[in-house]
DOKE-596316 format. One record per residue (C-alpha): x, z, y. Coordinates in steps of 0.5 Angstrom, whole numbers, padded with zeros to 4 digits, always signed. Layout:
XZY/...
END
This chain:
+0033-0025+0060/+0029-0024+0066/+0023-0028+0069/+0022-0028+0077/+0014-0026+0079/+0013-0027+0086/+0006-0024+0088/+0003-0026+0095/-0004-0025+0097/-0009-0025+0103/-0007-0031+0107/-0014-0032+0110/-0012-0039+0113/-0017-0041+0118/-0016-0048+0121/-0009-0048+0123/-0002-0046+0119/+0005-0048+0120/+0006-0048+0113/+0013-0051+0114/+0016-0045+0119/+0012-0040+0114/+0016-0043+0108/+0023-0043+0111/+0022-0036+0113/+0020-0034+0106/+0025-0038+0101/+0031-0034+0102/+0028-0028+0099/+0025-0032+0093/+0032-0034+0091/+0036-0030+0086/+0043-0032+0085/+0044-0029+0078/+0045-0032+0071/+0041-0027+0068/+0035-0029+0071/+0031-0035+0068/+0030-0041+0072/+0022-0041+0071/+0019-0037+0076/+0011-0035+0077/+0008-0035+0083/+0002-0031+0083/-0003-0031+0089/-0009-0025+0089/-0014-0028+0093/-0017-0029+0100/-0013-0036+0100/-0018-0038+0106/-0022-0035+0111/-0029-0037+0110/-0028-0042+0104/-0028-0049+0107/-0025-0055+0105/-0020-0056+0110/-0018-0049+0109/-0016-0050+0102/-0012-0057+0104/-0008-0053+0109/-0006-0048+0104/-0005-0053+0099/+0000-0056+0104/+0003-0049+0104/+0004-0049+0096/+0007-0056+0096/+0012-0054+0101/+0014-0048+0098/+0014-0051+0091/+0019-0056+0093/+0024-0051+0097/+0024-0047+0090/+0025-0053+0086/+0031-0055+0090/+0034-0049+0088/+0034-0051+0081/+0028-0047+0079/+0021-0049+0076/+0015-0046+0079/+0008-0044+0075/+0003-0043+0080/-0003-0038+0079/-0008-0036+0083/-0015-0033+0084/-0021-0033+0089/-0022-0027+0094/-0029-0025+0097/-0026-0030+0103/-0026-0036+0098/-0033-0036+0098/-0038-0040+0103/-0042-0034+0105/-0047-0034+0111/-0045-0028+0116/-0052-0027+0119/-0056-0025+0112/-0050-0020+0109/-0055-0014+0109/-0060-0018+0106/-0055-0021+0101/-0052-0014+0099/-0059-0011+0098/-0062-0017+0094/-0055-0017+0089/-0056-0009+0088/-0064-0010+0087/-0062-0015+0082/-0057-0011+0078/-0061-0004+0078/-0068-0007+0077/-0067-0014+0074/-0073-0016+0078/-0069-0022+0081/-0065-0027+0076/-0058-0024+0076/-0056-0031+0073/-0059-0035+0078/-0055-0031+0083/-0049-0032+0079/-0050-0040+0079/-0051-0040+0087/-0045-0036+0088/-0041-0041+0083/-0044-0047+0087/-0042-0043+0094/-0035-0044+0091/-0034-0051+0089/-0029-0052+0094/-0025-0047+0091/-0026-0050+0084/-0024-0057+0087/-0018-0054+0089/-0016-0050+0083/-0017-0056+0079/-0011-0059+0082/-0007-0054+0079/-0010-0053+0072/-0014-0047+0074/-0021-0045+0072/-0023-0052+0069/-0027-0050+0063/-0029-0043+0065/-0031-0041+0072/-0030-0033+0071/-0024-0032+0067/-0018-0037+0067/-0012-0036+0061/-0005-0039+0062/+0000-0037+0056/+0007-0038+0057/+0012-0037+0051/+0018-0034+0054/+0022-0034+0047/+0022-0026+0045/+0015-0025+0048/+0009-0030+0049/+0005-0028+0056/-0002-0029+0057/-0003-0029+0065/-0011-0027+0065/-0014-0029+0072/-0021-0026+0074/-0026-0029+0079/-0028-0023+0082/-0031-0026+0088/-0038-0027+0085/-0043-0022+0089/-0038-0021+0095/-0041-0020+0102/-0039-0020+0109/-0040-0013+0109/-0034-0008+0108/-0037-0003+0104/-0039-0008+0098/-0036-0004+0093/-0040-0003+0086/-0043-0010+0087/-0038-0015+0084/-0039-0017+0077/-0037-0021+0071/-0041-0022+0065/-0039-0017+0060/-0039-0023+0055/-0034-0026+0058/-0029-0020+0059/-0030-0019+0051/-0027-0026+0050/-0021-0024+0053/-0016-0023+0047/-0013-0016+0048/-0008-0016+0043/-0003-0020+0047/+0002-0019+0052/-0003-0020+0058/-0001-0020+0066/-0008-0020+0070/-0009-0023+0077/-0015-0020+0081/-0017-0020+0088/-0021-0013+0087/-0019-0007+0083/-0024-0005+0078/-0027+0000+0082/-0031-0005+0086/-0035-0007+0080/-0042-0006+0078/-0042+0000+0073/-0045-0005+0068/-0038-0009+0067/-0033-0004+0071/-0031-0001+0064/-0029-0007+0061/-0025-0009+0067/-0022-0003+0067/-0020-0003+0060/-0017-0010+0061/-0013-0007+0067/-0011-0001+0062/-0009-0006+0056/-0005-0011+0061/+0002-0010+0061/+0001-0009+0069/-0004-0012+0074/-0003-0015+0081/-0009-0015+0086/-0010-0015+0093/-0016-0015+0098/-0014-0008+0101/-0008-0011+0106/-0003-0005+0104/+0002-0004+0099/+0001+0001+0093/+0003+0002+0086/-0003+0005+0082/-0001+0008+0075/-0006+0011+0070/-0007+0012+0063/-0004+0006+0059/-0004+0002+0066/+0000+0000+0072/-0003-0004+0078/+0001-0007+0084/-0003-0008+0090/+0001-0012+0095/-0001-0013+0103/-0003-0019+0107/+0001-0025+0110/-0001-0026+0117/+0002-0032+0120/+0000-0029+0127/+0003-0022+0125/+0009-0023+0121/+0012-0016+0123/+0006-0013+0119/+0006-0018+0113/+0010-0017+0107/+0010-0019+0099/+0013-0017+0093/+0018-0020+0088/+0018-0017+0081/+0024-0019+0075/+0021-0018+0068/+0026-0016+0063/+0023-0019+0057/+0029-0016+0052/+0029-0009+0055/+0022-0008+0057/+0022-0006+0064/+0020-0009+0071/+0024-0009+0077/+0020-0009+0083/+0023-0011+0090/+0019-0010+0097/+0019-0016+0102/+0019-0015+0109/+0020-0019+0115/+0026-0018+0119/+0025-0019+0127/+0033-0020+0128/+0034-0025+0122/+0027-0028+0124/+0025-0029+0116/+0023-0025+0110/+0028-0020+0107/+0028-0018+0100/+0031-0011+0100/+0035-0009+0094/+0036-0002+0096/+0029-0001+0095/+0028-0003+0088/+0024+0001+0083/+0024+0000+0076/+0018+0001+0071/+0020+0002+0064/+0017+0000+0057/+0012-0005+0061/+0009-0008+0055/+0006-0002+0052/+0003-0007+0046/-0005-0007+0047/-0005-0008+0040/-0002-0001+0038/-0006+0002+0043/-0012+0000+0039/-0009+0003+0033/-0013+0009+0030/-0007+0014+0030/-0005+0012+0037/-0008+0018+0040/-0008+0023+0034/+0000+0022+0032/+0001+0023+0040/-0002+0030+0039/+0000+0037+0036/-0005+0043+0034/-0002+0050+0036/-0007+0055+0035/-0013+0050+0035/-0011+0047+0042/-0008+0040+0043/-0002+0039+0046/+0003+0033+0047/+0007+0032+0041/+0013+0031+0045/+0013+0037+0049/+0013+0041+0043/+0017+0037+0038/+0023+0041+0035/+0028+0036+0031/+0029+0040+0024/+0036+0040+0021/+0036+0034+0015/+0041+0034+0009/+0043+0027+0007/+0042+0028-0001/+0047+0023-0003/+0053+0025+0001/+0051+0032+0003/+0051+0031+0010/+0047+0034+0015/+0044+0032+0022/+0040+0035+0027/+0039+0029+0032/+0033+0025+0033/+0037+0019+0035/+0042+0019+0030/+0036+0019+0025/+0034+0013+0028/+0041+0010+0027/+0041+0012+0020/+0034+0009+0019/+0036+0002+0022/+0042+0002+0017/+0038+0004+0011/+0031+0001+0012/+0028+0005+0006/+0028+0013+0007/+0025+0019+0004/+0024+0026+0007/+0022+0031+0002/+0021+0039+0002/+0016+0044+0001/+0010+0044+0005/+0011+0047+0012/+0017+0044+0014/+0015+0039+0019/+0015+0033+0015/+0008+0030+0018/+0010+0032+0025/+0017+0028+0024/+0013+0022+0021/+0009+0022+0027/+0015+0023+0032/+0017+0017+0028/+0011+0013+0029/+0011+0014+0036/+0018+0012+0037/+0016+0005+0034/+0010+0004+0037/+0014+0005+0044/+0018+0000+0041/+0012-0005+0040/+0014-0005+0033/+0007-0006+0028/+0007+0001+0025/+0002+0002+0019/+0001+0009+0018/-0002+0011+0011/-0004+0019+0009/-0009+0017+0004/-0008+0014-0003/-0015+0011-0003/-0012+0005+0001/-0007+0004-0005/-0009-0001-0011/-0005-0004-0016/-0004-0010-0012/+0001-0009-0006/-0001-0014-0002/-0008-0012-0002/-0006-0005-0001/-0003-0007+0006/-0009-0011+0008/-0013-0004+0007/-0008+0000+0011/-0008-0005+0016/-0016-0005+0017/-0016+0002+0017/-0011+0002+0022/-0013-0003+0027/-0020-0004+0025/-0023-0011+0026/-0017-0014+0028/-0015-0020+0025/-0010-0019+0019/-0006-0025+0021/-0003-0021+0027/+0001-0017+0022/+0003-0024+0018/+0006-0027+0024/+0010-0021+0026/+0018-0022+0024/+0020-0017+0018/+0024-0013+0023/+0018-0011+0027/+0014-0008+0022/+0014-0001+0020/+0011+0003+0014/+0010+0010+0014/+0007+0013+0008/+0006+0021+0010/+0005+0026+0004/+0002+0022-0001/+0003+0025-0008/+0006+0020-0013/+0005+0024-0019/+0004+0019-0025/+0000+0014-0021/+0004+0007-0022/+0000+0004-0017/+0003+0008-0011/+0010+0008-0014/+0009+0000-0015/+0007+0000-0008/+0013+0004-0005/+0018-0001-0009/+0015-0007-0007/+0014-0005+0001/+0022-0006+0002/+0021-0014+0002/+0015-0013+0007/+0017-0009+0012/+0024-0008+0016/+0023+0000+0015/+0019+0004+0010/+0019+0012+0011/+0016+0016+0006/+0015+0024+0006/+0013+0028-0001/+0012+0035-0002/+0016+0035-0009/+0024+0035-0010/+0027+0028-0012/+0031+0032-0018/+0024+0032-0021/+0022+0025-0020/+0028+0021-0023/+0024+0016-0026/+0023+0014-0018/+0030+0013-0017/+0033+0008-0021/+0035+0001-0019/+0029-0002-0021/+0025+0003-0017/+0028+0005-0010/+0033+0000-0008/+0038+0003-0003/+0033+0009-0002/+0036+0015+0003/+0034+0021+0000/+0033+0026+0006/+0031+0034+0005/+0028+0038+0011/+0031+0044+0011/+0028+0051+0013/+0027+0052+0021/+0032+0058+0023/+0029+0064+0027/+0031+0061+0033/+0028+0055+0033/+0021+0058+0031/+0022+0062+0037/+0023+0056+0041/
END
């Protein structure tokens, strides 16, 4: 199922707004005539709703929202309205902008002025915004961060709304002074699928909290922002940001916005840019300019896995390279039927069918490299992967062993996260742990088949010498796979 996300920004409503005419020009672009798109719509507005944070300006903007919601609802849609404040949604005096900026900078650098007092003053100057936001159930309990969770069937999505207006000024060059208390940012649960809304990008924040804001952006599925009055896609390590331009009722030609369809099932995002058409005299969604972003949910929890970075790399002559750049699929023999495969996708299909597989072969044949490749594959599919290569985590109690491995992989994360996962989304990879006569390891591997959707085991020893492990009381439906030696051609490549 796809869900529509409408991204608007920077209205700068002053003392008049022909909201009926504006909505009429917008509404056609917002309606998809497609059965695979849900009736649930998310309307996300990333700040500068008003020009100067005045009560009457918020009232005009409220009329616009009500009109827009009514028109969308009349097309059989249900609208969830989400918005954040911008630097123009706080009441500031123009004549003291230089003094204000210096005072904030001095407070952050030297702490001789009470930072908390300045924050309180700014929050008081946003009372009209908070009164307006409360009508939509936003920023009612926390003035810095607002979280709204939605259950979309296969996934739960948390919209995280940031108040980046604190320590704004009327100056154009007020970068590096915006501020959100770090303790507030650390209360955001990064183990969830997050879409973040903010007016200012993380580069506008003081260094005392900039890393935390940037980390939130990175661990979000994606984030939406405004302020710069232009259209841009920001991509960086594990993060995607989408900047949309302004909507100026007096200059519709240079106005625009973005519409996304979030495909939960296929884990992708489709971006449509919307521009004003002078001939049609309305906003047009141009499907031919659609951009697609794959694997939009990178699973913030998995990115916290201890082995996330390690397993994505390979050492060659004491230098680190990306595993995918050098991975060569080995030739595999399925022992039971003496069939060979050398295609990674075919291997994945085999694991999906058998659920319980074991790779064997002497050292140097690439068992660990293959285990890492499989780890990365399942991480990309947002499965919860437990990776263990140390027998010390395995005890006589299989349940305790899983807890030990989870703690090693995910450090201080709540073990309930594992318990709440569906069986098919859990994968266990046991890399190169010697079984020998250790009954606790044998028992753990045997019991794992009831606790994971797939179990992958590698072992140096040949299975013919481990017949006691191959009985019906041991591995059920265990698919034994031998890794064959690499050919000379493969090694040269």
